N, C-alpha and C positions, 0 to 999 in steps of 0.2 A: 332380429336377423333368421333371413328366412332358410329354408329345410335343407336346401341347396345348398346354400352357404357353410351350414353346420357339416356337411356330409364331407366339404372339401378342406374345413377347417380339421375335422379328423383324418384327412388323407395326406395333406399336402405334407406332415412331420415324418410324416413313413416313405414317401416320395421322396426325401430332400435329403435322409438315409441312406439313401443308392445312390447314391456320386460318387465315392469311392472310385481310382484315376484305374483304370482298364489296361490293362496291362498291351502291348505292339505285337499284330501276330507278323509272323514271318511269311512269306512268299515261300511255301516248297517249291514246286513246279510249276509249267507254266506250258502249254499245248495251244497253239492257232491265235487270236485276239485276243489279249486283253488287255483294256486299260483300270487306271487309275485315277482318281481326283482328290485333293489332300486340300482339308479343313471344307472352306465355304469356297475353294478355289475354282473356277468355273468350266476349266480348260483339263481336257484329261491325257492325259500321258502315258505314255507301253509301260506296261508294268515289267519288274523286272527278277531271273527269280534271285529271293536271297532279301528280297525289296522289305524295311522294315514296317509296317502300317499302322498305324494310330486307330483312339477310335474315333478321331473323327471326319479321318479318310473316307472313302465309297471306292468299290472294285466295279467292276465292267466287264460283262465277255461277249463279245460279238459269237462269231464260232470259233467256241476253244473252250479251254476248262484250264482250273486255275485250281490247286490247292493249297489248301493257307493250313499254318502250323501255329495253336496255340501256344504258351507261355507252360502250362500244364501238361503237354507233350501230346495232345488229341488235335486230330486233323477234321478240318470241314473242304472237301469241295463240288467246287461250282461249277454246273458246266453249262454250254449252250445259250446266250442270249438271256443271263440269268442280272440282276444290280446286286448291291448288298451293301448297307453302310456296316462297317468296320464293326461298331457299338451292337447292334443284334446279335453279336456272337459273344456277348456276353456270357458267364453261366447263370441264367434265372428260373431263381427257384420257385415254388410252385407257391410261394406268400406273396413271390413280387407280381406273378403273372396275375394273380384273384387282385389286389393293385389296381395293378394298369388296368382288367378290365371292369373296373368296378370306377377311375376316375374317368373312362372314356365310354360309362353310364349316366354318370355327371355330366360331360360336356355337350353329349346329344340331349340333355332338358333343358325346355322353352325360359328363361330365362326369366324373371318374372320384370324385378327390380336390380335397378345397377348392373346391367351385365356384363359391366367391367371387371366386376369381382367375381365372376365368375371364369373366368379365362386365364387363370394365375401361368405364369410361362412356362414352358416343360414339366407340367401335372401330368401329363402323356407318356413323360422319360424314367424307362424301369432300369432298376443297379446305374446309374452313370450314365445312360445316354443321353448327348446332350444334341438340342437342335443342326443338323444338319442342312448340308445342300438340298440334299437329294428329299429332305422333310418339307422341303417349301411345298409351296404349293405345286403339284404339274401344269406344265404348258401346256395350253388346249391342245397344239399341236401333236402332242408327243401320245396320240390314243395308244400308243402300244408300253407305256411305260408300265403299264400293273400288270400284261405281260412275262414284263421282267422280273416284278418284284415276285408274283407266284411263283414263276422258277426256282426264283431261288427260298423260297417256302416251303416247296415240292420237296427241298434238295435235304435240308433242314430238315425232313420228317420221316423221310427215307431214310437219314445218318441218325435218329432217333432224337434229335433238338426240338423235344417236343414243345416245350416250354413255352423258347425259340420261334417256334412256324408258329402257335396259339396268335404271341404278338407277334408278330408280321405281318402275317392275317387278314389280322382286326387292322394293323392301319393300313393297307389294302382295299377293305371296305371303307376307310372315313375317309380315306386322300384321294380314292374315284369315286364319287360320286355314282357312274354310270359307265360299266362295265358290260361288256355280252362274253361272259365269263359261262353261261348254262350251268349253273350252281357248282362248279369246281374248287370255286375259293373254299367256299363251306363244305361241302366234300373232304375235304382236305381237315379242314376245323373239324368236322367231325372225327376223322382218322386221329387226331393229335388227340384228341380230348376223351377217346377210346383208350389210345393208349397209355394215359395219363391215371386210366380208369377212372374216370367222371363220364357212365353213361348217358345221364337227364344231357348233360352240355353235348354230347354227342352225337344224343339221339335228333333234341330240338336241329339242328345242325344238317345233320341227317335229312331230314325231314323241310328243311328250307331249300336246300340243296335239290331235292327231289324234286317240288313247284318249281324252283328257278329252271331246270332241266326241262319241264316236260311244257314250259311256257317255251323252251328253242325248238321243240317237234325234231324230228328225225334227228338232227345236231346235235340232242342235250342225253339222245337215245340211253347211251354206254353208263352216261354219270346219274341217270336216274333208277338207272339197274341196279349202280353199283350201294345209291341210297339205301335204298327199298331194302338191298339185302340184307346193308348194316344193319338197318332199325329192327329187320327178321329178327335175325341172330341175335340183339340188344334186348329184345322182346322179351326173352324167354325165360 
């Protein structure tokens, strides 16, 4: 048994435990164009106020805003040009978040033997997340898919869903191999880790954000400045 397989064997029992059913969320209010996709259905339908959405559903906004209410009474507001799997609104603990990050690192390692054993189903699942329609390999023509996911993740950061934003932002980096974000994904990862009092992880992501931003030239100046400022503050 090689090292990676041993790591997976240690991770999988913990990840399997995180498969409890996630209660439905309710659409509390809608403004503008908002659509939903149920389960693995390829068709989008208009969202309606009061509609119940299950964890396997996906919601997407165009020029619109939607407020979702969870069963614990908390709300999440998603702005324009965003996409979100309902399962991504689960209450994710720090422990679950780090389990997810560790599983992502294992998946990126080069397989030595028996590669099929290194890709168990749903190893990247967090707290009951199921493989959804959105999680399938993005279509090449959908070049703006990552922008919609990033916008949803930014809303998570702004509304203090920090463990959720870490998971979603890592998914963006994993799903989309080439994105011209000028470091914005890593900038928001840095902000999330900073708010979670993880300065080492925050600095690492801020530095990556700055490097990517510099490569963009003038278009990345604001991101580079924000990332550098954050690194200086955390390094004091």
